[in-house]
N, C-alpha and C positions, 0 to 999 in steps of 0.2 A: 536613859539611865547611865550614870557615870560608872567608871571602872570600880570605884570604891563601893558604890551602891550595889553593883553586881556582885562583888566579893562578899558583901554582907548578906545578900540574898542567898548566895551559895552556902555560906556558913550556917544560915538558918535551916536550909534544906538538909544539909548533911548531919546536923547535930540536934535538930529539934526532935524530942521524943515522940511528938505526934506524927512525924514523918519518918520514923525509924525504918530503915531498910533491912532486908534479910541479913542474918549474921554472916553468910558466906558471900556477901556482895564484894566485888573486886574493889580494892582500895582505889580512890580517885587518882587520876594521873593527867588531868586536863592541862596542867601547867608544866608538864615534863619537857615540852618542846617550846618553851617560852619565846624564843626569838621570832617564831612564825606567828604566834598570837600578836606580838608587838607590831610586826610588819603589816599583817592583815588589818589590824585595828587602824593603823595609819591610812591604809588605802581605803578602807570602808568609810572612814570619816570624810573623804572627799565628796561622797554622794551616797546617802543611805536612805533611799525612798521608802524602804520597808520598816524603818525604825528598829533594826536589829540592835539589841542592847549592847552586846559585846561579842567578839568572836569566841570567847571561852564557852558561851552557852551551846554552841554547835558541837562541842566535844563531850557534852554531858548526856546522860540518859534522858529519854523523852520527857519524863515528868519535870525534871529540872530545866531542860532546854526550853520547854514551853513558857517558862516564866520570863524569858528574855528573847522570845522569837519575834516580837513586833507583829508585823502583818503577815508573816509566813505562817500559813494555816497548819502545816504538817511538821511537827518538830523533828520527825525522822529526816526531813530534807533541810533542816536548818544549817547543817554544816555545808552542804552543797550550795545552798542559796547565799550563804555568807562568802564562800570562796568565789562564787560566780560574780557577785557584785564587786568584790575587791579586785578580781581579775579585770573586770570591765573598766574600773576606775584607773587601775595601774596602766592598762593598755592605752587608755585615752591620754594619760599623762606621759606616755613614752617611757614608763618605768619598767624596764625589763626585769630587774630583781624583784619588784613588787609582783609581777606576774608569776615569776618562779615561786615566790613565797606563798602566793595564793594556791598554786598547784600543790605544793608540799602540804599546806594546811589541809587541803581537801583529802589528802591521803592519810592523815593522822588517825590513829585508833581512837574511837569514841569509848567513853566509859560504858561498861556493860553491867548487867544486874548481878553477875557472879563470875567467878573464874571459869573460863572455858566457854562462856556464852557468846554467841555470834550476834552482832548488831545488824539490823535489817538494812537493806539498800534503800535508797530514795527512788520511789517509782511514781509518786504523784505529781512531781514538778520536773520539768525538763530544763536543764541548764541552757542559758543563752549562748554560752561559749562552748564550742565542741571540745576544746582542750580540757575544760572542767568536766564535761559530760563523760569523757573517756576514763575518768579516775573514780575509784571507789575507796572507801576508808579501809585501813588495816584492820585486821581482826585479832581478837585476843589470841596470843601465841599458844595458849593451851587448848584452843578450840580445834575441831576436827579439820585436818588437812591445812592447818594454818601456815605451815612453812611454805607449801606450794602456792597457796592463795596470796600470801603477802609478798612472795617473790614476784609473782605475776603483776601485782599492783606496782611494785617498785620499778620493774622493767618498763611497764607502760608509762609510768610517771617520768622515767628518764627520757622516753621518746617525746613526750609533750614538753618537757623542759628544753630539750634540744630544739624543738620546733619553734619556740619563742626566742631562741638565741641564748639560752642559759647553759650552764655546765651540767650535762646529764648526770655526772657523778654526784651532784647534790641530791639526787633522788634517794641516795642511801640514808640521808638525814631523816627521812620519814619513818624509818624503822622503829620497832617497838622493843619490848623487853624480852628477857628469857621467860619461858613458860612458867606459870605458877603451879602450885599443887592443887588439884581439883578438890581434895579433901582437907585443905588447910582451913581450920576453923577461924583463923584470923583474917583470911582472904588477903593477907598482906602481899603475897606474890613477890615479884621482884621490881615493883614500881617505885617511882618517886613523884613528888608533887610539890614543887617549890615556886610559888609566884614571885619570890624575891631574888631568884637566880636568873639574871637577864641572859645568861649563856645557855640556859636550859639544863635542868639537873640531870637529864638522861645523858647529856654530853659531859657535864662536869664530873659526874660520878662514874663515867665509863660504863653505863648500863645498857647502851644501845647494842642490839644484836643485828649485824648486817644481814639483809635478806638475800643479797647476791654479791658477787665479786665485781671488781672494777672491770675485768675482762668481759664478764657477762653483760654488763651495762653497755660497754662499747659495742659488743656484738649485737645487742638488741637495737641500739640506735642506728647501726649500719645495716640492719636487716632489710632485704629488698622486698619484703612482703610475702615471700614464699617460705619463710622459716630459715633461709640460708643467708649468710652474711653477704652483703652486696660486694661484688668485685667487678673489676673492669672486664668487659667482654673479651673472650679469647680472640686473638688476631686471626683473621681469615686468610688462608693462602691465596695468592693470585694465580690466574691461569698461566700455564707455562708459555713462553714465547713460541710463536709459530715456527715449526720446523724442528723443534726439540722433542725427542721421544722421551716421555716421562716413565716408560717402562724400562726396567733394568735390562741393559743389553746382555747378549749371550756372553758366557765366560770366554776369556781369551787364554790360549795356551802359548807359553813362551819357553824358550830354551835358555837355561842359565849357563854360566861358564863351566860348571862342573860336568856338563853333559846331560844332567837330569832335566826333566821338564817339570814345570809348575803351572797350575791353573789359577788364574787370578780373576776374581769376580769384581769388576769395578763397581763402586758405590753409585746408587742412583743420584742424579743431580738434586741438590737441595732446593726445595720450593722457596720462592720469594714470598715473604709475608709482609703484611702491613702492620705497622706499629700502632698500638693504642695511643690515644691522646695523653700527653703528660699530665700528671696531677700536681706537679711542682710549679714553681714560678717560671715565668717566661725567661728565655736567655737574657742575661745581663741584668736581671731583676731579682730581688729577694722577696717579692710580694706574691703570696699564694692566692690573693684575691684577683681573679682574672676578669671579673665583670667590669665593663667600661662605661655602662650607662650613667648619665649624670644629669638628670632633670633638675632644672633650677640651679645647676652648678654644684650640687651636692654629690660628691663622689663617695663610693664605698671605701671605708678606711682600710689601710693596708693590714695584711695578715702576714706576720713574719715568725720565724722560729725564735723561741725564747720562753721565759717563765716556766710554766708546767709542761710546755710543749710548743704551743703556738700563742702568739700575742696579737691582740687586736689593738690597733693604734688608739690610744686614749681610753682603753677599756681594760677588761680583765684578760687573764691568760687561760688557756684551755688545754686539756689533755688531748682532745680530739680535733683534728684538722677541720672536719666538716662543721663541727660546732662553732669553731672560731670564724669560719667563713660565713656561716649563717648569722652569727652576731654582727659581723661587718655589714651584711645586707640589711639587717634590721636597724642598725644605727643610721645607715644611709636613708632608709625609709622614714625614720622619725625626723631627720633633718629636712628631707624633701617635703614632708607634710607640714612642717613648721614654715617652710618657705611658701608653700601653697596657701597657707592661711594668713600670710603677711601681705602688706600692700604691694610689695615687689612681686610676689607670686601672682597675685590677682591681676596686676598689670601685664604680666606675661601670659595670662590665661592658663596658668598651671593649676591643676586640681589634685585633691587628695586621691581621687580615683586613679589618676595617672601614676601617682606615686605607688599605689597598691599594685598596679600592673607591673611597674618596674621592679618592685620587690619580688613579685612572683618570678620574673625573668631572672633576677639575680640568684634566687634560690634554685631555680632550674639549672642555671649554669653551674652551680655548686655540685 
């Protein structure tokens, strides 16, 4: 089904009197984040074994979604299945932005039956990609606990975007609108739906309500898994050299020139501490990427200060140092895999599996 055919089917569904929906149905908004539909459509077209008609169907209610679900048996899972296949295709193509856009698409709010209604999670199909499986769709901002639910979705999305080498701040773009009125007879809410706005009408009209702050996203990305922001381990004092008493010696009484006496308690000797490993570039270098592995001759691109904070050679700039270094590792991995799949790489005995192992080492070093 072409995009024009899909649009015609949607028009029939929304406006046919035989398929009339409840008066208080939430106004459609499936085209509010149009750039991500466009990107996922491009990635999905690379390989679409399930015959999904178009990414727009995954953002519709189940009845409409079923008309474009192809071989996906459960329309509740169509959004996840679409994102999963697009992510797989983008990953195979070495398209990091395509992976990021598939993740954001998975987090977008689906149309619901009415203002304040929660859309069901996908439970019948398991995503092939753990990055996609970690994400749920945003919920109607007028639904119960929506602010907390949508914030948690955005922070998890930021982590997954960071994991593939994207800018975690892009997770903010998955946000939805201000809450609508539950008793609004028009169900107009605060939505928009313009398939002809390539920028996305939620962005053009300034209707997106951020779920979190930039600082909260940075903190979530740097979370060490215990709920605390990851930091360098505190330096450990070394043992005092043999023969030095680390207990404060007894006070010493001295006589000063006025004839009076004063008691002076000498300070205890300062412990010798070890310094944590530096997080900046090595001496004499401006490169924050310290990983030196180079299978097939492909080195990790340099990471230097610039742009929005840190610039990856030949790529985007990032607010977060770790995200920039992660992108550098992933660029190296893609270059290594390309070499492994070439005649030169095969002659060297280089495999994609070795590139995967090196990529893990690079991220661990980060």
